[in-house]
C-alpha positions in Angstrom: 35.9 137.7 140.9 33.4 136.7 138.1 30.1 138.5 137.6 28.0 135.4 138.2 29.5 135.0 141.7 29.2 138.7 142.5 25.5 138.7 141.4 24.8 135.6 143.5 26.4 137.1 146.6 24.5 140.4 146.1 21.2 138.6 145.9 22.0 136.4 148.9 23.4 139.1 151.2 21.8 142.2 149.9 23.4 145.5 149.0 25.4 147.6 149.4 28.0 144.9 149.6 31.8 144.6 149.6 33.3 141.3 148.7 36.9 140.6 149.8 38.7 137.8 148.1 41.4 136.4 150.4 42.9 134.4 147.6 43.8 137.6 145.9 45.3 139.0 149.1 47.6 136.0 149.4 48.6 136.3 145.7 49.4 140.0 146.0 51.6 139.3 149.1 53.4 136.5 147.3 54.0 138.8 144.3 55.5 141.4 146.5 57.8 138.9 148.2 58.8 137.4 144.8 59.8 140.6 143.1 61.3 142.4 146.2 63.1 139.5 147.9 65.3 141.6 150.1 62.3 143.6 151.4 60.1 142.5 154.3 56.5 143.6 153.8 54.9 145.5 156.7 51.2 145.6 155.7 49.9 149.2 156.1 46.9 148.4 158.3 45.3 151.8 157.5 44.6 150.7 154.0 42.0 148.2 155.3 42.0 147.3 158.9 39.4 144.5 158.8 40.5 141.8 161.3 40.0 139.1 158.7 42.5 140.8 156.4 45.1 141.3 159.2 44.8 137.6 160.0 45.3 136.5 156.4 48.5 138.5 156.1 49.7 137.4 159.5 49.3 133.8 158.5 51.1 134.5 155.2 54.1 135.8 157.1 53.6 139.6 156.8 54.8 142.2 159.3 52.6 145.3 160.1 52.8 149.0 159.8 50.3 150.7 162.2 49.5 154.4 162.6 47.2 154.5 165.6 46.8 152.6 168.9 43.6 151.0 167.6 45.6 149.6 164.6 48.3 148.4 166.9 45.8 146.6 169.1 44.2 145.0 166.1 47.5 143.5 165.2 48.2 142.6 168.8 44.9 140.6 168.9 46.4 138.2 166.3 49.4 137.4 168.5 47.8 137.5 171.9 47.8 133.7 172.1 51.6 133.5 171.7 53.7 133.1 174.9 54.8 136.4 176.3 58.3 136.2 175.0 57.3 135.2 171.5 54.6 138.0 171.4 57.2 140.6 172.5 59.6 139.3 169.9 56.9 139.6 167.2 56.3 143.2 168.2 60.0 144.0 168.2 60.7 142.4 164.8 57.4 142.7 162.9 55.6 145.9 163.9 56.4 149.5 163.1 54.4 152.4 164.4 54.9 154.6 161.3 53.0 157.7 162.3 55.7 160.3 162.9 53.5 162.4 165.3 52.1 160.6 168.3 50.0 161.8 171.3 51.6 161.5 174.7 49.1 158.9 175.9 49.7 156.8 172.8 53.5 156.8 173.6 52.8 155.8 177.2 50.7 152.9 176.0 53.3 151.8 173.4 56.3 152.0 175.8 55.5 148.6 177.4 55.8 146.9 174.0 59.0 148.6 173.0 58.1 148.9 169.3 59.9 150.6 166.5 58.4 154.1 165.9 59.1 156.9 163.4 59.9 160.5 164.2 60.9 163.6 162.1 61.4 166.5 164.5 63.0 167.6 167.8 59.8 167.9 169.8 58.9 164.3 168.9 62.2 163.2 170.3 61.5 165.0 173.6 58.1 163.3 173.8 59.5 159.8 173.0 62.3 160.2 175.6 59.8 161.1 178.3 56.8 158.8 177.5 58.3 155.9 175.5 62.0 155.6 176.3 62.1 151.9 175.5 61.0 152.4 171.8 63.4 152.0 168.9 63.4 154.9 166.4 63.5 155.4 162.7 64.0 158.9 161.3 61.4 159.8 158.6 63.0 161.7 155.7 61.2 164.1 153.4 61.5 162.8 149.8 60.0 163.7 146.4 56.3 162.8 146.0 56.1 164.0 142.4 53.0 162.7 140.6 51.8 160.5 143.5 48.0 160.4 143.9 48.3 161.3 147.6 51.2 163.6 148.5 52.6 163.2 152.0 55.9 165.2 152.0 54.2 168.5 153.0 53.0 166.9 156.2 55.8 164.6 157.3 59.6 164.1 156.9 62.8 165.8 158.0 65.0 167.5 155.5 67.9 165.3 154.5 70.3 168.1 155.5 69.1 168.0 159.1 68.7 164.2 159.4 71.9 163.3 161.1 71.6 166.2 163.6 68.2 164.7 164.5 69.8 161.3 164.9 72.4 162.8 167.1 69.8 164.6 169.2 67.9 161.4 169.8 71.0 159.5 170.7 71.9 162.3 173.2 68.4 161.7 174.7 69.5 158.1 175.4 67.2 156.8 172.6 68.2 154.1 170.1 67.9 155.2 166.5 67.9 152.1 164.4 67.4 153.4 160.9 65.8 155.7 158.4 62.4 155.7 156.6 60.7 157.6 153.8 57.4 157.6 151.9 57.2 158.5 148.2 53.4 159.2 148.3 50.4 157.0 147.9 49.8 155.3 144.5 53.2 156.3 143.2 53.6 155.6 139.5 56.7 157.7 139.2 59.7 155.3 139.6 62.1 158.2 139.9 60.5 159.0 143.3 61.9 155.8 144.7 65.3 156.2 143.0 65.7 159.7 144.3 64.6 158.7 147.8 67.0 155.8 148.0 69.8 158.0 147.0 68.9 160.5 149.7 68.7 157.8 152.3 72.1 156.4 151.2 73.5 159.9 151.8 72.1 160.0 155.3 73.5 156.5 156.0 76.9 157.6 154.9 76.9 160.9 156.9 75.6 159.1 160.0 78.4 156.5 159.7 81.0 159.3 159.3 79.7 160.8 162.6 79.8 157.5 164.5 76.2 156.4 164.1 75.7 153.0 162.6 72.2 152.5 161.1 70.8 149.0 160.5 67.3 149.5 159.1 66.0 151.1 155.9 62.2 151.5 155.6 61.3 152.4 152.0 57.7 153.1 153.0 54.6 152.5 150.9 53.2 154.0 147.7 53.4 150.8 145.7 50.7 151.3 143.1 47.6 149.2 142.6 46.9 148.3 139.0 43.8 150.5 138.6 44.3 151.0 134.8 46.9 150.6 132.0 48.7 153.8 133.0 50.1 152.1 136.1 53.6 150.5 135.5 53.8 146.8 136.1 55.0 146.0 139.7 57.8 143.9 138.3 59.2 146.9 136.5 59.1 149.1 139.6 60.6 146.3 141.7 63.5 145.8 139.2 64.4 149.5 139.5 64.2 149.4 143.3 66.3 146.2 143.5 69.0 147.8 141.4 69.3 150.8 143.7 69.2 148.7 146.8 72.0 146.4 145.6 74.1 149.4 144.5 73.5 151.7 147.5 72.9 149.2 150.4 75.0 146.1 149.6 75.8 145.4 153.3 73.8 143.8 156.0 71.0 146.4 156.1 67.5 145.2 157.0 65.1 146.5 154.3 61.4 146.9 155.0 58.5 148.4 153.3 54.9 149.4 154.1 52.7 148.2 151.2 49.0 148.8 151.7 47.1 149.7 148.6 49.1 147.3 146.4 48.2 144.4 148.7 44.4 145.0 149.2 43.1 147.2 146.4 42.5 144.5 143.9 41.1 142.0 146.4 37.7 143.7 147.0 34.7 144.5 144.8 31.7 146.7 145.7 28.2 145.8 144.5 25.4 148.4 144.7 21.8 148.5 143.5 20.1 151.2 141.3 17.5 152.9 143.6 16.7 155.9 141.3 16.9 157.1 137.7 16.3 160.4 136.1 17.4 162.5 133.1 18.9 165.9 134.0 20.2 168.3 131.4 19.9 165.6 128.8 22.1 163.2 130.8 21.0 159.9 132.3 21.5 159.9 136.0 21.5 156.9 138.3 21.2 156.8 142.1 22.7 153.8 143.8 22.6 152.6 147.5 26.3 153.2 148.1 28.3 156.4 147.8 31.2 158.6 148.9 30.2 158.6 152.5 30.4 154.8 152.4 32.5 152.5 150.2 33.3 155.2 147.6 34.9 157.5 150.1 38.1 157.2 148.1 36.6 159.5 145.5 36.8 162.3 148.1 39.6 161.4 150.4 41.9 159.3 148.2 41.6 161.2 144.9 40.6 157.9 143.3 38.0 157.0 140.7 36.4 153.5 140.7 34.9 152.8 137.2 31.5 151.2 137.5 30.4 148.2 135.6 26.9 146.9 135.0 25.6 143.3 135.0 23.1 144.6 132.4 24.5 144.4 128.8 23.8 146.7 125.9 24.9 150.0 124.4 26.4 152.4 126.9 25.9 156.1 127.5 27.8 158.8 129.5 25.9 158.9 132.8 26.1 160.5 136.2 26.1 158.2 139.2 25.1 159.5 142.6 25.1 158.0 146.1 22.0 157.7 148.3 22.4 160.7 150.6 20.8 164.1 150.3 24.2 165.8 149.9 25.3 166.8 146.4 28.8 166.0 147.3 27.7 162.4 147.2 28.7 162.0 143.6 30.5 158.9 142.5 31.0 159.9 138.9 29.8 162.5 136.3 31.1 160.6 133.3 30.4 156.9 133.6 29.8 154.6 130.7 26.8 152.5 131.6 23.9 151.0 129.7 20.2 151.7 130.1 19.3 150.1 133.4 16.1 149.6 135.4 15.5 150.2 139.1 16.7 147.3 141.1 19.6 146.5 138.6 23.1 146.0 140.0 26.4 147.7 139.4 29.8 146.9 140.7 33.2 148.5 141.1 36.4 146.3 141.2 39.7 147.2 142.8 38.1 149.0 145.7 39.8 147.2 148.7 42.1 150.1 149.8 41.0 153.3 151.6 37.3 152.7 150.8 35.3 150.7 153.3 38.0 151.6 155.8 36.7 155.2 155.7 32.9 154.5 155.6 30.6 156.5 157.8 26.9 156.5 158.6 26.2 160.0 157.4 22.5 160.8 156.8 21.6 157.6 158.5 22.9 155.3 155.7 25.0 152.6 157.2 28.3 151.3 155.6 28.1 148.4 153.2 28.1 144.9 154.5 31.5 143.3 154.0 31.9 139.5 153.4 35.1 137.6 153.1 35.6 134.6 150.7 38.3 132.1 150.1 39.6 132.5 153.6 
């Protein structure tokens, strides 16, 4: 989105402001489908659960990965007007509850919809058998997360060596295990993670078949990286490597799905903030803006992500510190930002901030989250 439009929106709506461009959402989804034609995209709602975003992806033909009952109901809201049978078919075919650990009351609520859910341990099988016996299951594998910005393998995933025993255990509990899933870690720029994970999954498929269990679904998870900077490999290159392995290891009629979140929404949103304070500390210029890590820039803390700031003001730049509006010293956006000499009331903006940002905003210290506006819907 060009600077003139951003500045006009900031002056019209006030700041802090997050602008979501739905044209970019649709372009990202189309790119994913183009380069991974065998893979059905299940948008990871946790990346940004705004109802407007869910609706755009629903209309584009996406499926959905949810990880809480609230996210499930947000997706369900988009299909509530369908006839009962069509709505149930959508949930069967187009929704996966991909949180391997679920509370009992969540399973009870899910059971009536008979969705696909993930699991990775014996206790979870016992819970599902008791509280959601009508669900379909996908076993989550532990796979390498080397170099990914957010590592997930220490929290979730069964060891490949115990995978088929867990499939057998679930089958013995009268549950239907439909496939295998994995996650290579969020913002994965290491293509080898996908290659190793696909080979591990293929081994589990082969062992399961040898023991009489025919699997029909492979969920290759999320982790597809947003193009934050030039160090991120082009999505086309990543997709080519994945396609090669899929065709080699899974040539048969296996349904392939994935859970892209960050890749689909990160580049679709821009945050705009206003300079509310200015000081020189230790010889360094410091700016204070009316958005911070407790609001839109939460990814600095929770997502290990930096969002380079840009200024509408032109001129020579200096290494500056940028702080958020709260009284907490943790509310630090950057200690090494290249910005020009700005005045109070000037605006700054951060592109590529659509994923895991506004979705994690709080009202800490009494500062409310940024207003979010949606354009090109």
